[in-house]
N, C-alpha and C positions, 0 to 999 in steps of 0.2 A: 565392647569388652574383650580384650585378648585373653586366650586361654592361660590359665595359671598352673603351673606344674607344682609337684611337691618340692619342698627344699631338699637340697643335696643331703642334708644331715639325716633325713628319714631313710635314705638308701645306703648310708655309709656303715651302718651297724653290721657286724658279722651275724650270719643267720644259718642254722642247720635246718633244713626243711623237715617238717614232720608230716609225712604223706598221709598218716591216719587222720590227723586233724584237717589236712586239705581235703580228704574225702568227705569228712563231716561238713565242711564248708561248702563243698560241691552240692551235697544233698540239701542243706539248709537253704542255699541259694536257688535251688531248682534250676541249676544251669541247663539241664537237659530239657526242661519244659519249653524253653525258647530255641535252643541251639541244637537239639537233636534233629537229625535230618528227617523230614516228613516221610512217613512210609518205612522208616528204618526202625526196627523193633529194638535194636541195641541202644539203650539210652546213654551209652558212652561214646557213641559215634556223633560227634558234634559238628556236622558238616553244614549246619545252618539251612536256610531256605524257608523257614516258616514265615508266612505272610500275616502281618497285623494291620488290618484296616483301621484307620482312625479318621477324625475330622480333618487332620492335617494331610492326609495321603496314607499310603501304605508303607509301613516300615518292613524290611526283610531282615530277619535275623542272620548275622554273618557266621561264617565258618570260624569256629574257635578251637578246632582240633589241633593236634600236634604237627599237622603238615607244615613244613617250613615255607612253602610257596603260597598256600591259600589259607592257611590257618594262623596259629600264633607260634608255631614251632620255631620261627626265625625271630621272634620278639625277644627283647631283653626284659629282664625283671623290672627294671625302671619304667619301661614302656607300659607293661601290664599294670604296675601300680598306679601310674599316672591316669591310665584309662579308667581303672576301678574306683580310685578314691577321688579323682578330680575331673573325670569326664573329658580327658584330653587324649586324642588318638596319637598314634606313634608318629605321624607326620606333623604334629603340633596343632591339628584342627579340633574344634569343639566336637564332641560326641553328642548325639541327640539323647534326650533324657528318657527315650524308650528303653534305653539301657539304664537300669535304676541306680546310677551312681550317687544320687542324692541320699539314698539310705546306705548304700555300700560305703560311703564316706565315714560312717560310724565304726567301720571295721578297723581293728588293730593292723598295723603294718605287717606284723609277723603272721597273722592269719591270712592276709592276702598273699604273702610270699609262699605260705604253705599251699594255698589253693593253686597258685601258679605252678608250683612243683608238681602238684598232683595232676593238673590238666596236661602237663607235658608227658605223663606216663600213659595217657589214653590214646586209642588208635587215631592214625592220620586219616583224614578224609580229603580227597583230591579235587573235590568240586570247588570252583571259585565262589566267592561271596557275590550275591547279586546286589545291584544298587537299589537304594530306597526309591520309591515312587511318590514324590511329594509335590504339592502344589506350591505356586509362588504366594508369599515370599519365604515359605518354610524350607524350600529347597536351597536357600542360602544359609550356609552354616554360621555365618557371622550373626545372624539373628539369635542363635543360641546364647550368644554372649549376653544379650539383653534378658533372655529367660534366666540365665544363671544369676545375673545381677538381682533379679527380683526374687528368685526362689531357691537358689542354691547356696546354702550356708554350710560348708563342710566343717565337721568337727568330730573328734573321736568320741566314742561312747564313754559316758562318765557314770560309774556305778553310784547307786543311791545307798549311802552307809546306813540309812534307817531301815533298809529292806534286807531280806535274807539273800544268801549267795544263790540260791535256786531262782529266786525271783529276778535277781540282777542278770543271771545267766539267760532266763527267758526273755527279759526285756532286750538284751543284746541281740538275741537270735530273731525275735519278732521284728524289732525296729531296724535291724542291720541286715544281715544276709538274707533273711526270709522275706524281707520287703513287703510284709503283709499289707502295709498302707498303700502300696502302689496300686492295688486293686480295690481294697475295701474302703479307701477314702475318696470322696468325690473330687473331681478336678474341674477347674474353671475353664473358660473359653481359651485361655492361653496354655492350658495344659499344666497349670500350677495347682498344687493341693489346696483344698479349702480348709477352714478351721474345723470342719465337721469330721473330725478323725474317726475313722472306722465305722461310720454309719452306713456304709454300703454304697454302691454305684449302680444306678438303674441301667446303665448302658456303657459297659467297659469299653467296647469296641464298636465302631460304626456298624450298626445293625447286628451286633454280636452279643456276647455274654453279659451277664449281670453279676454283681458281687452282693452278698448279703451284709446286713448289719452284724458286726461281731462284738458290739459293745454289750454291757450288762443291762441294757434296756429291754423292755418287753418286745420291742420290735426285732431285738437281736438274739442273743444267747444268754439272756439274764436267767432263764429257767434251766440252763444246762449246768451240770456239776463239772468240777474240775476234772474228774475222772472221764466224764463223757466227751469233753474236749480232747483229752489225751487219747481216748479210744479212737475218735475220728481220725486224728493225725497219725495213729499207729496202723489202723486197719483199713482206712479209707471208706468206712461205713458209719453213717451217723446213728444216733440213738433210736431213729425210727427205722433203721435197717435199710436206708436209702444209700446209694452210692452217688454222691454229687458229681455230676458229669463235668461241670465246668471246673471242678477242682481235681480232676483225675490226675493230671500231670504233677500238680503240687503234692497231692497225697502219695503218689508214687515215690516222691523224694522224701517227704517227712517220714514215711514208714521205714526208711532205712536209717534214720537217726537213732542215736543211743537212747534208751528208754529214759535215762536221766534228763536228756535234752528235751524229749517230748514233754515230760512231766514239768520241766521248767517253763516251757512255753505255755502250757495249760494254766500254770500258776500265774503267769503274767496276764494272759488274755482274760482270766477270771476277774482281774482288777481294773479293767478298762472302765472308765467312767461311763455310766449309762447316758446314751444320747438317742433321741428318736431319729428314724430314718429308714427309708426303703421298706416299709412295713409290708407292702404287697409281695415282697420276696423273702419274708421271714423264713429263717432256718426252721428245721423240724422242731 
């Protein structure tokens, strides 16, 4: 399956970037969690280099700083939009879904344009991106076309008219930029998400972290209040006064979101249908 770019009509509309909104998207998407240079305390230095070991090999997060040679400083807006919304690289290649474009495809074009404009304001990092270290046949990018055929169904977020504006905002953030399901939904042997949405993942990375059940089941956060969910996203401390280590980078980002967005995310998470799963890793 050949890469499919956005239609030209999506890029033709005039747009004045909203940098404040771009910063919200940057934090909601936890861009620094993957792309911040390891060992670099400044979460706005996005030189890449984080290694993510998986069953397919090791993915290495690329430099997405404003550097024109090694980052995205030389990218066009169209190239960034196609990468984020369609998983297509600037040379027309398939991008690996370790970059969560499956969920980012829910984003509005204007939000992605704002994010791109904001990223361009951040510091340049001059270190080149390292290649992924993948085993055969996963090192052949054409195989991603088959993965997309099976699992990638890009579509913009559609609000539910029966729900409140806050709930819909929370649904947009959780399902889209925050890509919560990328960690908290189990994946099959091909790396595709299962139907057990948000029940947690026993082994997120090869020999690495786990993700808890965040549905309203007893295995998950069914006994948490909406305010307790919001407090965790804001303070990084759960209701038992623990600091979830595996969530540290995520919570460093959500803590910078507007209070209204945090409340909206909590409102949506509180309505996730209860499903059993990963009980041995139950949240507080």
